[in-house]
C-alpha positions in Angstrom: 138.9 -38.8 25.9 136.8 -39.6 22.8 135.3 -36.9 20.7 132.4 -36.3 18.4 132.4 -33.7 15.7 129.0 -32.2 14.9 128.9 -30.8 11.4 125.9 -29.1 9.7 125.8 -29.2 5.9 123.7 -27.6 3.1 124.9 -27.5 -0.5 128.5 -27.7 0.5 130.0 -29.6 -2.4 132.7 -27.0 -3.2 134.5 -27.2 0.1 133.3 -30.1 2.1 135.9 -32.7 1.0 138.8 -30.4 2.2 137.1 -30.0 5.6 136.2 -33.7 6.1 139.8 -34.7 5.4 141.2 -32.1 7.8 138.9 -33.6 10.5 139.4 -37.3 9.8 143.1 -37.0 9.9 142.8 -36.0 13.6 140.3 -38.5 14.8 141.0 -41.7 16.8 139.3 -45.0 16.0 136.5 -44.4 18.7 135.8 -40.8 17.6 133.0 -39.9 15.3 132.0 -37.3 12.7 128.3 -36.7 12.9 126.8 -34.9 10.0 123.3 -33.4 9.7 122.3 -32.3 6.2 119.4 -29.8 5.6 118.3 -31.4 2.3 121.2 -30.4 0.0 120.3 -30.5 -3.7 123.9 -30.5 -5.0 126.4 -33.4 -4.7 127.1 -32.9 -1.0 125.4 -36.1 0.0 127.2 -38.1 -2.6 130.5 -36.7 -1.5 129.8 -37.6 2.2 128.6 -41.1 1.3 131.8 -41.6 -0.6 133.8 -41.0 2.6 131.4 -43.1 4.6 132.1 -46.1 2.3 135.7 -45.9 3.5 135.3 -44.7 7.1 132.8 -46.1 9.6 133.4 -43.1 11.9 131.2 -40.9 9.7 127.4 -40.9 10.3 124.8 -38.8 8.4 121.3 -37.7 9.4 118.8 -35.5 7.7 117.1 -32.3 8.9 114.5 -31.7 6.2 115.1 -28.0 5.5 114.5 -26.7 9.1 117.4 -24.2 9.0 120.9 -23.8 10.4 120.1 -23.7 14.1 117.9 -26.9 13.9 120.6 -28.5 11.7 123.3 -28.1 14.3 120.8 -29.2 17.0 120.2 -32.4 15.1 123.9 -33.1 14.8 124.6 -32.3 18.4 121.7 -34.4 19.7 123.2 -37.5 17.9 126.7 -37.2 19.3 127.8 -39.9 21.7 131.2 -39.0 23.0 132.4 -36.9 25.9 133.7 -33.9 24.0 131.7 -32.3 21.2 133.4 -30.2 18.5 131.3 -28.0 16.2 132.2 -27.8 12.6 131.1 -25.8 9.6 131.2 -27.5 6.2 133.6 -25.1 4.5 136.5 -24.4 6.9 139.8 -26.2 7.3 141.1 -27.5 10.6 144.8 -27.0 11.4 146.4 -30.3 12.2 146.9 -29.6 15.9 143.3 -28.6 16.6 142.0 -31.7 18.3 145.2 -32.4 20.3 145.2 -28.8 21.5 141.6 -28.6 22.6 141.8 -32.0 24.3 144.8 -30.7 26.3 142.7 -27.8 27.6 139.9 -30.2 28.7 142.3 -31.9 31.0 141.1 -29.1 33.3 138.2 -31.0 34.9 136.0 -28.0 35.6 136.2 -26.6 32.1 132.8 -26.8 30.2 133.5 -25.1 26.9 136.6 -24.1 24.9 136.7 -21.7 22.0 139.8 -21.0 19.9 140.9 -18.1 17.8 140.8 -18.5 14.0 142.5 -17.3 10.8 139.9 -15.5 8.6 140.5 -16.5 5.0 138.8 -16.1 1.6 137.4 -18.9 -0.6 140.9 -19.8 -1.7 142.3 -19.8 1.9 144.1 -16.5 1.3 144.5 -14.6 4.6 142.0 -11.8 5.2 142.6 -11.3 8.9 145.1 -13.1 11.2 142.7 -13.2 14.1 138.9 -13.6 14.5 139.3 -12.4 18.1 140.8 -9.2 16.8 137.8 -8.5 14.5 135.1 -9.2 17.1 137.0 -8.2 20.3 136.2 -11.7 21.5 136.0 -12.4 25.2 133.7 -13.9 27.9 130.8 -12.1 29.4 127.1 -12.9 29.2 126.0 -9.3 28.8 128.8 -8.5 26.4 127.8 -11.4 24.1 124.1 -10.6 24.3 125.0 -7.1 23.1 127.5 -8.3 20.5 128.1 -12.0 19.9 131.8 -13.0 19.9 131.3 -16.7 20.0 132.1 -18.5 16.7 130.5 -21.9 16.4 133.1 -23.5 14.2 135.7 -22.8 16.9 133.7 -24.2 19.8 134.1 -27.5 21.7 132.2 -28.5 24.8 131.6 -31.3 27.2 128.6 -33.5 26.4 127.0 -32.8 29.8 126.2 -29.3 28.4 123.7 -30.9 25.9 121.0 -31.2 28.6 121.3 -27.4 29.1 121.4 -26.2 25.5 118.9 -28.6 23.9 116.5 -27.9 22.5 118.0 -24.7 21.0 115.2 -22.1 20.8 114.5 -21.3 17.2 114.1 -17.6 17.9 117.6 -17.0 19.2 120.0 -15.3 16.7 122.3 -18.2 16.2 123.3 -21.5 17.9 126.8 -20.4 18.9 125.8 -17.5 21.1 123.2 -19.6 22.8 125.7 -22.4 23.5 128.4 -20.0 24.6 126.1 -18.1 27.0 124.6 -21.2 28.5 128.1 -22.6 29.1 129.0 -19.4 30.9 125.8 -19.4 32.9 126.1 -23.0 34.1 129.8 -23.9 33.7 133.2 -22.6 32.9 134.4 -21.1 29.5 137.8 -20.4 28.3 138.8 -18.3 25.2 142.2 -19.8 24.2 144.7 -17.8 22.2 145.6 -20.6 19.7 144.4 -20.2 16.1 143.1 -23.6 15.1 141.0 -23.3 12.0 141.0 -21.4 8.7 137.6 -19.7 8.9 136.5 -19.3 5.3 134.4 -16.3 4.4 132.7 -16.3 1.0 129.5 -15.3 -0.7 127.6 -18.5 0.1 128.6 -18.8 3.7 125.6 -19.5 6.0 126.3 -16.5 8.3 126.8 -14.0 5.5 123.8 -11.8 6.1 123.0 -8.3 7.2 120.2 -7.5 9.6 118.4 -4.3 10.4 118.7 -2.6 13.8 115.2 -3.7 14.7 115.9 -7.3 13.9 119.1 -7.2 16.0 117.2 -5.8 18.9 114.5 -8.4 18.5 117.1 -11.2 18.5 118.6 -9.8 21.7 115.2 -9.7 23.3 114.5 -13.3 22.3 117.8 -14.4 23.7 117.1 -12.8 27.1 113.7 -14.3 27.2 114.9 -17.8 26.4 117.8 -17.5 28.9 115.2 -16.5 31.6 113.1 -19.5 30.8 116.0 -21.8 31.6 117.1 -19.9 34.7 115.8 -22.5 37.1 117.8 -25.5 35.8 120.4 -27.0 38.1 123.9 -25.8 37.8 126.4 -28.2 36.1 
């Protein structure tokens, strides 16, 4: 069971080396790390190319400042292996992440797996010992439309899901809630209890933003509309 890791990057020079190393240590020779960069203007690209010079499993593509949803879409669309892991640029994977997720995918009917995570600060100091606890994470399409509990950096899914999730609509609130709900709608999802990443929260994190109530309601409306548009696709 070969895997692809889809990573989106943008000005990630401070943390990306630590994340890349935590991923590469767990990959087999036929696995791949697929990176999409959204026109970083720091040393992110130079750091990535330094790893590429030593490891042919790393591939990089460019997204031309189209935003985080499009950046992940670009990475996912270029993945070739049977299981696709999503990765942020600034977290750290625990050394049993890949092995644990692959074990769950031995269940043939499972479409998507999401793990719990330790929430840490920029120095990996513990903030909260469970992301699930913070978000009250669980399955449920209506629940996750109302309040998203999917966390992209802890998601892995079968490549067959690509035909359902791509293209990711640019008006949905985030790629992770779209992927999670589509997986629930057309397949089988499991929230597993293991904590498999250090989920780093810091001032420059891509998902550190506050939205107005009106914006949140608009995002939910957009999500429902886009889900309706794909309602007639064949079940996995």
